[in-house]
PALODO-390734 format. One record per residue (C-alpha): chain; x, y, z; residue number from 1. Coordinates in Angstrom, 2 decimals. Example, Ala and Ser with C-alpha at 12.3 -4.5 7.8 and 13.67 -1.06 7.14 Angstrom:
! PALODO-390734
<node 'A' <12.30 -4.50 7.80> 1> <node 'A' <13.67 -1.06 7.14> 2> 
***
This chain:
! PALODO-390734
<node 'A' <23.26 -2.01 -5.61> 1> <node 'A' <22.09 -3.91 -8.14> 2> <node 'A' <23.85 -4.49 -11.32> 3> <node 'A' <24.72 -6.65 -14.22> 4> <node 'A' <27.75 -9.04 -13.82> 5> <node 'A' <28.05 -8.86 -17.20> 6> <node 'A' <26.25 -6.78 -19.71> 7> <node 'A' <23.39 -7.50 -21.46> 8> <node 'A' <21.95 -6.58 -24.67> 9> <node 'A' <18.41 -6.47 -25.17> 10> <node 'A' <17.11 -5.36 -28.83> 11> <node 'A' <14.87 -6.34 -31.40> 12> <node 'A' <14.87 -10.27 -29.68> 13> <node 'A' <13.61 -8.53 -26.48> 14> <node 'A' <11.06 -6.14 -28.67> 15> <node 'A' <9.67 -9.21 -30.00> 16> <node 'A' <8.99 -10.65 -26.57> 17> <node 'A' <6.76 -7.55 -25.05> 18> <node 'A' <3.87 -9.00 -26.39> 19> <node 'A' <0.35 -7.35 -25.96> 20> <node 'A' <-1.71 -8.10 -22.88> 21> <node 'A' <-4.15 -10.97 -22.49> 22> <node 'A' <-6.23 -10.86 -19.13> 23> <node 'A' <-6.13 -14.57 -18.49> 24> <node 'A' <-9.92 -15.33 -16.87> 25> <node 'A' <-10.43 -18.73 -14.85> 26> <node 'A' <-13.74 -19.76 -13.77> 27> <node 'A' <-13.94 -19.76 -9.96> 28> <node 'A' <-16.87 -19.08 -7.90> 29> <node 'A' <-17.64 -15.89 -6.22> 30> <node 'A' <-15.01 -14.17 -3.96> 31> <node 'A' <-16.99 -12.60 -1.23> 32> <node 'A' <-18.88 -13.40 2.33> 33> <node 'A' <-20.93 -16.29 0.70> 34> <node 'A' <-17.71 -17.68 -0.59> 35> <node 'A' <-14.58 -17.25 2.17> 36> <node 'A' <-13.02 -20.51 0.65> 37> <node 'A' <-13.09 -19.12 -2.80> 38> <node 'A' <-9.60 -18.09 -3.12> 39> <node 'A' <-6.59 -18.69 -5.06> 40> <node 'A' <-4.32 -21.57 -3.52> 41> <node 'A' <-1.25 -20.74 -4.84> 42> <node 'A' <1.00 -17.87 -4.17> 43> <node 'A' <0.99 -16.63 -7.82> 44> <node 'A' <0.51 -13.13 -9.24> 45> <node 'A' <-0.86 -14.13 -12.67> 46> <node 'A' <-4.50 -12.53 -13.11> 47> <node 'A' <-7.15 -14.71 -12.07> 48> <node 'A' <-10.81 -12.81 -12.34> 49> <node 'A' <-12.19 -14.14 -8.68> 50> <node 'A' <-15.30 -12.15 -8.43> 51> <node 'A' <-16.40 -10.08 -5.30> 52> <node 'A' <-18.70 -7.15 -5.10> 53> <node 'A' <-16.23 -5.54 -3.25> 54> <node 'A' <-12.96 -6.01 -5.37> 55> <node 'A' <-12.31 -2.71 -7.93> 56> <node 'A' <-13.18 -3.83 -11.46> 57> <node 'A' <-9.84 -4.57 -13.28> 58> <node 'A' <-9.52 -2.40 -15.88> 59> <node 'A' <-8.15 -3.13 -19.65> 60> <node 'A' <-4.79 -0.98 -20.14> 61> <node 'A' <-3.97 0.20 -23.48> 62> <node 'A' <-2.32 -2.24 -26.20> 63> <node 'A' <1.69 -2.72 -25.20> 64> <node 'A' <3.55 -1.43 -27.74> 65> <node 'A' <7.00 -2.09 -29.40> 66> <node 'A' <9.59 -0.53 -27.67> 67> <node 'A' <12.71 0.95 -29.64> 68> <node 'A' <14.63 3.38 -27.00> 69> <node 'A' <15.66 2.95 -23.63> 70> <node 'A' <14.77 6.59 -23.29> 71> <node 'A' <11.59 7.31 -20.77> 72> <node 'A' <10.64 10.40 -23.17> 73> <node 'A' <9.86 7.96 -26.06> 74> <node 'A' <8.15 5.25 -23.90> 75> <node 'A' <5.20 4.13 -26.02> 76> <node 'A' <2.78 4.65 -23.64> 77> <node 'A' <3.62 7.79 -22.34> 78> <node 'A' <3.75 9.84 -25.30> 79> <node 'A' <0.40 8.96 -26.30> 80> <node 'A' <-1.65 9.29 -22.41> 81> <node 'A' <-0.30 9.99 -19.28> 82> <node 'A' <1.16 6.59 -18.27> 83> <node 'A' <2.02 7.68 -14.86> 84> <node 'A' <-1.17 7.17 -13.55> 85> <node 'A' <-2.12 3.73 -14.43> 86> <node 'A' <-1.75 0.83 -11.92> 87> <node 'A' <0.46 -0.83 -14.07> 88> <node 'A' <4.18 -0.90 -15.39> 89> <node 'A' <4.52 1.40 -18.71> 90> <node 'A' <5.59 -0.04 -21.88> 91> <node 'A' <9.35 0.77 -21.42> 92> <node 'A' <9.53 -0.52 -17.72> 93> <node 'A' <7.81 -3.64 -18.83> 94> <node 'A' <10.07 -4.29 -21.23> 95> <node 'A' <12.98 -3.44 -18.73> 96> <node 'A' <11.95 -5.32 -16.17> 97> <node 'A' <11.27 -8.35 -18.12> 98> <node 'A' <15.16 -8.23 -19.07> 99> <node 'A' <16.12 -7.90 -15.44> 100> <node 'A' <13.96 -10.71 -14.37> 101> <node 'A' <15.66 -12.91 -16.65> 102> <node 'A' <18.84 -11.53 -15.75> 103> <node 'A' <18.26 -12.11 -11.81> 104> <node 'A' <16.98 -15.47 -12.72> 105> <node 'A' <20.33 -16.62 -14.31> 106> <node 'A' <22.23 -14.79 -11.19> 107> <node 'A' <23.42 -11.86 -13.61> 108> <node 'A' <22.22 -9.41 -11.93> 109> <node 'A' <21.64 -8.80 -8.39> 110> <node 'A' <20.26 -6.28 -5.66> 111> <node 'A' <21.91 -5.35 -2.71> 112> <node 'A' <19.58 -2.09 -2.14> 113> <node 'A' <17.26 -1.13 1.00> 114> <node 'A' <14.09 -3.21 1.19> 115> <node 'A' <10.87 -2.07 -0.09> 116> <node 'A' <8.74 -4.24 1.36> 117> <node 'A' <6.09 -3.06 3.69> 118> <node 'A' <7.65 0.57 4.45> 119> <node 'A' <6.49 2.32 7.45> 120> <node 'A' <5.52 5.35 5.13> 121> <node 'A' <5.79 5.83 1.34> 122> <node 'A' <6.56 8.85 -0.67> 123> <node 'A' <4.24 10.15 -3.98> 124> <node 'A' <7.64 9.02 -6.21> 125> <node 'A' <8.60 5.67 -3.98> 126> <node 'A' <7.96 2.05 -4.75> 127> <node 'A' <6.83 0.02 -2.17> 128> <node 'A' <5.04 -3.86 -1.75> 129> <node 'A' <2.74 -4.80 0.73> 130> <node 'A' <1.76 -8.23 1.74> 131> <node 'A' <-2.24 -8.96 1.84> 132> <node 'A' <-4.13 -11.66 3.58> 133> <node 'A' <-5.34 -13.25 0.33> 134> <node 'A' <-8.51 -14.88 2.29> 135> <node 'A' <-9.40 -10.67 2.96> 136> <node 'A' <-8.30 -9.59 -0.66> 137> <node 'A' <-10.09 -12.34 -2.85> 138> <node 'A' <-6.49 -13.90 -3.60> 139> <node 'A' <-4.55 -10.92 -3.78> 140> <node 'A' <-1.52 -11.33 -1.95> 141> <node 'A' <0.09 -8.24 -2.60> 142> <node 'A' <-0.02 -4.64 -3.31> 143> <node 'A' <2.53 -2.55 -5.23> 144> <node 'A' <2.92 1.01 -4.87> 145> <node 'A' <4.75 2.90 -8.29> 146> <node 'A' <5.88 6.54 -8.29> 147> <node 'A' <2.94 9.14 -9.54> 148> <node 'A' <4.75 10.88 -11.78> 149> <node 'A' <7.70 9.96 -13.53> 150> <node 'A' <8.84 6.83 -15.19> 151> <node 'A' <10.88 4.70 -12.83> 152> <node 'A' <14.94 4.15 -12.85> 153> <node 'A' <16.34 1.13 -13.56> 154> <node 'A' <17.56 0.83 -9.62> 155> <node 'A' <13.59 0.90 -8.62> 156> <node 'A' <12.54 -1.88 -11.11> 157> <node 'A' <15.30 -4.18 -9.62> 158> <node 'A' <13.60 -3.14 -6.11> 159> <node 'A' <10.65 -4.50 -6.90> 160> <node 'A' <11.85 -7.77 -8.17> 161> <node 'A' <13.94 -8.20 -5.53> 162> <node 'A' <11.12 -7.33 -3.13> 163> <node 'A' <9.05 -10.85 -4.49> 164> <node 'A' <11.96 -12.48 -4.08> 165> <node 'A' <11.78 -11.32 -0.67> 166> <node 'A' <8.18 -12.46 0.26> 167> <node 'A' <8.73 -15.66 -2.13> 168> <node 'A' <5.92 -14.73 -4.36> 169> <node 'A' <6.28 -15.45 -8.16> 170> <node 'A' <6.02 -12.29 -9.83> 171> <node 'A' <4.14 -11.33 -13.24> 172> <node 'A' <5.15 -7.67 -14.21> 173> <node 'A' <2.43 -7.40 -16.57> 174> <node 'A' <-0.39 -8.63 -13.82> 175> <node 'A' <-0.30 -5.06 -11.84> 176> <node 'A' <-3.97 -3.62 -12.09> 177> <node 'A' <-6.52 -1.82 -10.28> 178> <node 'A' <-6.90 -4.77 -7.59> 179> <node 'A' <-2.78 -5.14 -6.32> 180> <node 'A' <-1.66 -1.96 -7.63> 181> <node 'A' <-1.89 2.26 -7.53> 182> <node 'A' <0.31 5.02 -9.46> 183> <node 'A' <-1.97 7.97 -8.96> 184> <node 'A' <-0.19 10.07 -6.10> 185> <node 'A' <-3.82 11.21 -4.56> 186> <node 'A' <-5.25 7.64 -4.53> 187> <node 'A' <-5.65 6.74 -0.96> 188> <node 'A' <-7.61 3.53 -0.50> 189> <node 'A' <-7.45 0.04 -2.33> 190> <node 'A' <-11.13 0.73 -3.11> 191> <node 'A' <-14.09 2.92 -2.27> 192> <node 'A' <-16.45 1.77 0.09> 193> <node 'A' <-20.17 0.72 -0.69> 194> <node 'A' <-22.64 2.74 -0.09> 195> <node 'A' <-23.68 0.78 2.92> 196> <node 'A' <-20.42 0.86 4.36> 197> <node 'A' <-19.95 4.73 3.84> 198> <node 'A' <-23.11 5.24 5.64> 199> <node 'A' <-22.23 2.96 8.69> 200> <node 'A' <-18.91 4.43 8.58> 201> <node 'A' <-20.25 7.86 8.92> 202> <node 'A' <-21.97 7.14 11.89> 203> <node 'A' <-19.24 5.63 13.21> 204> <node 'A' <-17.14 9.19 12.98> 205> <node 'A' <-20.02 11.11 14.33> 206> <node 'A' <-19.81 8.92 17.41> 207> <node 'A' <-16.06 9.89 18.01> 208> <node 'A' <-16.33 13.46 17.08> 209> <node 'A' <-18.88 13.60 19.96> 210> <node 'A' <-16.48 11.72 22.25> 211> <node 'A' <-18.59 8.67 22.00> 212> <node 'A' <-16.16 6.17 20.95> 213> <node 'A' <-12.57 5.82 21.49> 214> <node 'A' <-9.91 3.58 21.01> 215> <node 'A' <-9.96 1.63 23.71> 216> <node 'A' <-13.60 0.84 23.17> 217> <node 'A' <-12.40 -1.27 19.92> 218> <node 'A' <-11.67 -5.19 20.77> 219> <node 'A' <-7.62 -5.83 20.93> 220> <node 'A' <-7.95 -8.55 18.50> 221> <node 'A' <-9.13 -5.74 15.53> 222> <node 'A' <-6.74 -5.12 13.26> 223> <node 'A' <-6.54 -3.10 10.00> 224> <node 'A' <-3.57 -2.08 7.75> 225> <node 'A' <-2.61 1.31 6.52> 226> <node 'A' <0.36 3.41 5.46> 227> <node 'A' <1.31 7.10 5.78> 228> <node 'A' <1.17 8.55 2.16> 229> <node 'A' <2.84 11.88 0.93> 230> <node 'A' <0.24 13.79 -1.21> 231> <node 'A' <-0.17 17.33 -1.94> 232> <node 'A' <-2.07 19.40 0.57> 233> <node 'A' <-2.87 22.64 -0.10> 234> <node 'A' <0.34 23.07 -2.69> 235> <node 'A' <2.96 21.42 -0.41> 236> <node 'A' <3.87 17.84 0.61> 237> <node 'A' <1.98 16.44 3.45> 238> <node 'A' <1.12 12.92 4.80> 239> <node 'A' <-2.53 11.38 4.96> 240> <node 'A' <-3.29 7.49 5.79> 241> <node 'A' <-3.54 5.15 2.70> 242> <node 'A' <-6.44 2.73 3.66> 243> <node 'A' <-5.84 -1.30 2.66> 244> <node 'A' <-9.65 -1.88 2.50> 245> <node 'A' <-10.29 -5.71 2.24> 246> <node 'A' <-12.31 -7.06 -0.94> 247> <node 'A' <-15.44 -8.29 1.53> 248> <node 'A' <-17.72 -6.63 3.74> 249> <node 'A' <-15.74 -4.22 6.43> 250> <node 'A' <-16.81 -4.99 9.76> 251> <node 'A' <-18.20 -1.60 12.11> 252> <node 'A' <-14.65 -2.28 14.45> 253> <node 'A' <-12.36 -2.25 11.23> 254> <node 'A' <-14.73 0.91 10.26> 255> <node 'A' <-13.75 2.30 13.42> 256> <node 'A' <-9.71 1.56 13.49> 257> <node 'A' <-10.09 3.51 10.06> 258> <node 'A' <-11.96 6.23 11.10> 259> <node 'A' <-10.01 6.32 14.02> 260> <node 'A' <-6.40 7.45 11.70> 261> <node 'A' <-8.67 10.58 10.61> 262> <node 'A' <-11.21 11.74 13.26> 263> <node 'A' <-10.88 12.86 16.77> 264> <node 'A' <-13.08 13.95 19.45> 265> <node 'A' <-14.43 17.71 18.44> 266> <node 'A' <-14.49 20.40 21.22> 267> <node 'A' <-17.83 21.80 19.68> 268> <node 'A' <-20.71 19.45 19.43> 269> <node 'A' <-21.71 18.54 15.68> 270> <node 'A' <-25.03 19.48 16.95> 271> <node 'A' <-24.30 22.73 18.18> 272> <node 'A' <-22.40 23.53 14.71> 273> <node 'A' <-25.80 22.15 12.62> 274> <node 'A' <-28.04 24.64 14.64> 275> <node 'A' <-25.07 27.50 14.76> 276> <node 'A' <-25.50 26.81 11.02> 277> <node 'A' <-29.30 26.59 10.14> 278> <node 'A' <-29.43 30.48 12.16> 279> <node 'A' <-27.09 31.86 10.19> 280> <node 'A' <-28.20 30.58 7.24> 281> <node 'A' <-31.72 31.72 8.29> 282> <node 'A' <-30.73 35.17 9.05> 283> <node 'A' <-29.58 36.04 5.16> 284> <node 'A' <-31.73 33.36 3.33> 285> <node 'A' <-35.40 32.50 2.96> 286> <node 'A' <-35.68 28.96 3.71> 287> <node 'A' <-38.50 26.90 3.92> 288> <node 'A' <-39.40 24.53 6.59> 289> <node 'A' <-38.59 21.23 4.94> 290> <node 'A' <-35.08 21.90 5.52> 291> <node 'A' <-33.27 18.05 6.14> 292> <node 'A' <-29.82 17.25 7.31> 293> <node 'A' <-27.81 15.03 6.33> 294> <node 'A' <-27.25 12.45 9.05> 295> <node 'A' <-24.90 13.04 10.51> 296> <node 'A' <-24.28 16.18 8.82> 297> <node 'A' <-20.76 17.84 9.88> 298> <node 'A' <-17.20 17.33 8.94> 299> <node 'A' <-13.47 19.08 9.94> 300> <node 'A' <-10.02 19.47 8.17> 301> <node 'A' <-7.53 21.54 9.07> 302> <node 'A' <-6.69 24.76 7.29> 303> <node 'A' <-3.15 26.64 6.33> 304> <node 'A' <-4.95 29.79 5.17> 305> <node 'A' <-1.23 31.57 5.04> 306> <node 'A' <-1.03 29.04 1.89> 307> <node 'A' <-4.40 30.54 0.19> 308> <node 'A' <-5.06 33.72 -1.40> 309> <node 'A' <-8.40 34.23 -0.25> 310> <node 'A' <-8.49 33.78 3.69> 311> <node 'A' <-8.36 36.50 6.20> 312> <node 'A' <-7.13 34.92 9.07> 313> <node 'A' <-3.78 36.66 10.43> 314> <node 'A' <-1.72 33.73 8.82> 315> <node 'A' <-2.99 31.23 11.64> 316> <node 'A' <-4.20 27.80 10.91> 317> <node 'A' <-7.84 27.00 11.37> 318> <node 'A' <-10.07 24.47 11.84> 319> <node 'A' <-12.59 24.08 8.98> 320> <node 'A' <-16.23 22.75 9.90> 321> <node 'A' <-19.13 22.10 6.93> 322> <node 'A' <-22.44 21.08 7.80> 323> <node 'A' <-24.79 19.85 4.95> 324> <node 'A' <-28.43 20.16 4.48> 325> <node 'A' <-31.05 20.12 1.81> 326> <node 'A' <-34.34 21.29 0.84> 327> <node 'A' <-37.13 21.11 -2.11> 328> <node 'A' <-38.75 24.23 -3.24> 329> <node 'A' <-40.85 26.04 -6.31> 330> <node 'A' <-39.66 28.66 -7.84> 331> <node 'A' <-42.14 31.49 -9.51> 332> <node 'A' <-42.43 29.57 -13.15> 333> <node 'A' <-43.87 26.76 -10.68> 334> <node 'A' <-41.00 24.76 -11.30> 335> <node 'A' <-39.78 22.41 -8.50> 336> <node 'A' <-36.19 22.77 -7.79> 337> <node 'A' <-33.84 20.14 -5.21> 338> <node 'A' <-31.53 22.32 -3.48> 339> <node 'A' <-28.13 21.20 -1.52> 340> <node 'A' <-26.32 23.65 1.22> 341> <node 'A' <-23.10 23.64 2.55> 342> <node 'A' <-22.68 25.99 5.76> 343> <node 'A' <-19.08 26.31 6.60> 344> <node 'A' <-17.75 27.66 10.19> 345> <node 'A' <-14.05 28.68 10.71> 346> <node 'A' <-12.22 28.22 14.00> 347> <node 'A' <-9.46 29.65 15.50> 348> <node 'A' <-7.09 28.28 17.54> 349> <node 'A' <-9.18 28.84 21.09> 350> <node 'A' <-11.90 30.65 20.17> 351> <node 'A' <-15.58 29.48 19.37> 352> <node 'A' <-16.59 28.04 15.56> 353> <node 'A' <-17.87 31.29 13.35> 354> <node 'A' <-20.06 31.19 10.36> 355> <node 'A' <-18.10 32.09 7.49> 356> <node 'A' <-19.63 31.06 4.03> 357> <node 'A' <-22.67 29.12 2.69> 358> <node 'A' <-22.81 27.07 -0.71> 359> <node 'A' <-26.50 26.63 -2.87> 360> <node 'A' <-26.43 24.70 -5.43> 361> <node 'A' <-29.67 23.56 -7.44> 362> <node 'A' <-30.06 20.35 -9.07> 363> <node 'A' <-30.69 21.47 -12.75> 364> <node 'A' <-29.49 19.38 -15.80> 365> <node 'A' <-27.70 22.05 -17.95> 366> <node 'A' <-28.01 19.99 -21.20> 367> <node 'A' <-32.09 19.52 -20.61> 368> <node 'A' <-32.00 23.37 -19.73> 369> <node 'A' <-29.88 24.63 -22.46> 370> <node 'A' <-30.99 22.70 -25.24> 371> <node 'A' <-33.50 24.46 -26.72> 372> <node 'A' <-32.54 27.88 -25.91> 373> <node 'A' <-30.61 30.22 -27.83> 374> <node 'A' <-27.52 32.65 -25.76> 375> <node 'A' <-28.99 34.94 -23.35> 376> <node 'A' <-26.89 38.02 -22.55> 377> <node 'A' <-25.70 40.55 -19.84> 378> <node 'A' <-29.06 42.02 -19.24> 379> <node 'A' <-31.17 38.61 -18.83> 380> <node 'A' <-28.46 37.33 -16.31> 381> <node 'A' <-28.66 40.60 -14.11> 382> <node 'A' <-32.51 40.39 -14.69> 383> <node 'A' <-32.57 36.60 -13.35> 384> <node 'A' <-30.02 36.99 -10.84> 385> <node 'A' <-32.21 40.04 -9.20> 386> <node 'A' <-35.41 38.28 -9.23> 387> <node 'A' <-33.64 35.17 -7.61> 388> <node 'A' <-32.17 37.18 -4.82> 389> <node 'A' <-34.89 39.04 -4.07> 390> <node 'A' <-37.21 35.63 -3.46> 391> <node 'A' <-34.22 34.15 -1.67> 392> <node 'A' <-31.98 36.29 0.55> 393> <node 'A' <-32.56 38.46 3.29> 394> <node 'A' <-31.35 41.58 1.85> 395> <node 'A' <-32.95 45.22 1.56> 396> <node 'A' <-34.48 45.09 -2.03> 397> <node 'A' <-32.46 48.11 -3.01> 398> <node 'A' <-29.32 46.32 -2.48> 399> <node 'A' <-30.39 43.42 -4.63> 400> <node 'A' <-31.63 45.30 -7.02> 401> <node 'A' <-28.21 47.22 -7.59> 402> <node 'A' <-24.43 46.68 -7.28> 403> <node 'A' <-24.30 43.02 -9.14> 404> <node 'A' <-21.61 42.61 -11.68> 405> <node 'A' <-20.49 40.19 -14.43> 406> <node 'A' <-17.30 39.17 -12.18> 407> <node 'A' <-16.67 36.00 -14.79> 408> <node 'A' <-17.24 33.83 -17.23> 409> <node 'A' <-15.65 30.03 -17.36> 410> <node 'A' <-16.23 26.54 -18.97> 411> <node 'A' <-17.12 24.81 -16.11> 412> <node 'A' <-17.17 20.73 -16.91> 413> <node 'A' <-18.14 21.86 -20.61> 414> <node 'A' <-21.09 24.17 -19.73> 415> <node 'A' <-20.50 27.67 -20.11> 416> <node 'A' <-21.52 29.31 -16.82> 417> <node 'A' <-21.42 33.07 -15.99> 418> <node 'A' <-20.53 34.93 -12.33> 419> <node 'A' <-22.47 37.89 -11.16> 420> <node 'A' <-21.25 39.44 -8.03> 421> <node 'A' <-22.96 41.70 -5.37> 422> <node 'A' <-20.53 42.87 -2.59> 423> <node 'A' <-22.22 44.25 0.87> 424> <node 'A' <-20.46 45.68 3.97> 425> <node 'A' <-20.54 41.57 4.95> 426> <node 'A' <-20.67 39.54 2.78> 427> <node 'A' <-19.55 38.98 -1.08> 428> <node 'A' <-22.45 37.04 -2.71> 429> <node 'A' <-21.49 34.97 -5.99> 430> <node 'A' <-24.20 33.87 -8.21> 431> <node 'A' <-23.87 31.17 -11.18> 432> <node 'A' <-26.12 31.46 -14.02> 433> <node 'A' <-25.97 28.90 -16.99> 434> <node 'A' <-25.01 31.44 -19.83> 435> <node 'A' <-27.83 30.12 -22.41> 436> <node 'A' <-30.71 29.84 -19.84> 437> <node 'A' <-29.79 32.35 -17.21> 438> <node 'A' <-31.04 29.79 -14.68> 439> <node 'A' <-29.46 29.91 -11.24> 440> <node 'A' <-26.91 27.11 -10.94> 441> <node 'A' <-24.93 27.91 -7.67> 442> <node 'A' <-24.61 30.79 -5.01> 443> <node 'A' <-21.70 30.92 -2.97> 444> <node 'A' <-21.79 33.47 0.08> 445> <node 'A' <-19.11 34.80 1.79> 446> <node 'A' <-18.28 36.48 5.16> 447> <node 'A' <-15.79 39.20 4.46> 448> <node 'A' <-14.53 38.54 7.67> 449> <node 'A' <-13.04 35.44 7.02> 450> <node 'A' <-12.21 35.78 3.14> 451> <node 'A' <-10.95 38.73 0.94> 452> <node 'A' <-12.45 40.09 -2.40> 453> <node 'A' <-10.75 38.57 -4.67> 454> <node 'A' <-11.86 36.04 -7.63> 455> <node 'A' <-12.29 32.52 -5.97> 456> <node 'A' <-14.08 30.66 -8.90> 457> <node 'A' <-16.60 28.10 -6.89> 458> <node 'A' <-14.06 27.35 -4.03> 459> <node 'A' <-14.99 28.08 -0.63> 460> 
***
């Protein structure tokens, strides 16, 4: 356990030491593939702005505020904004840990709990420290996980200090930032992949899905760092890998090792899925000839329908596949449009995948479209959807001219939207239009064998 040999008073004298953050900038060559030697030579956590096109940008946190209470609910940072999502310590945590740090250095405080260095898994409320290779991470020698939705306990603060003592790294607790720390529970990587890396990663994943690339195909000397992290999956806690992407260009072998932690060989060829998806969509939608498939075009996730209220799958666990397409077109007003189309398949254990839903979404700009138009009303919404559906859907005209109802109105990311709904024997068709212009934004089509008739919003 941690503890003081004798009590220490921290109050006005400590508060005076809680300074407004200043990020120290140093003139240094870029830390990148072209400058592999431009990394810090000393094992220190003082923030150095070594540049890398692959490293996250370091954001500035709110100005530090004076701490007047040890009550976590009165933490100055948390009282004004959610301090538990930023990759650093809150004002109160910083004030406490600076006091604890002095106590440890003077031998008045110790920590005898379990080590939090390089654990095999990380919970959403855990504190952990992972050691990094500075050459791979542009000088960063550590990465810290902090609790995602609550203030750190005194024990966790002491454990954090002890972890840096164990690693032999001089620790400045105010140096935590986007490059060496995460606090949000849904963060699953040290950085985002570049567009070029994402293209290579998707091509590699496609080979894995087709059974063309396996772990034994990767050279033994290739290695990457990851850890199992607790996240919320369909409202329930589950594990996903957290990837420590280096702050340099990833090799194909590294991308493959990361991908193999998420992807396995499918029992259905993605190319067959793509063909079946287009066939299913073409039976219902008047598709132009210029439909383009994203390459690769599919992904797969494991669903737990019993945890959702809009699936009809006898509470079985199923796989859900997504095939992605796009096409260009022109409507009757001679307006050019771009449309993205996602086609979904569901697969129960031991069965073949079945087309279950389609999402069409158009490239209209709501700000531009609505700027000079007064609000339209129900008759205009109905007329617009009937006209759109007769041009777009392969259903009998009498069905498309009747049965549409206004099902919902909502503010969607600052844009007022209206949902109109048509239910047939096989399909539930939900079309979203902009409230002011009555232009179609999205169409979500559900196979009622897989989905019930409850309100789903934009969920598929």
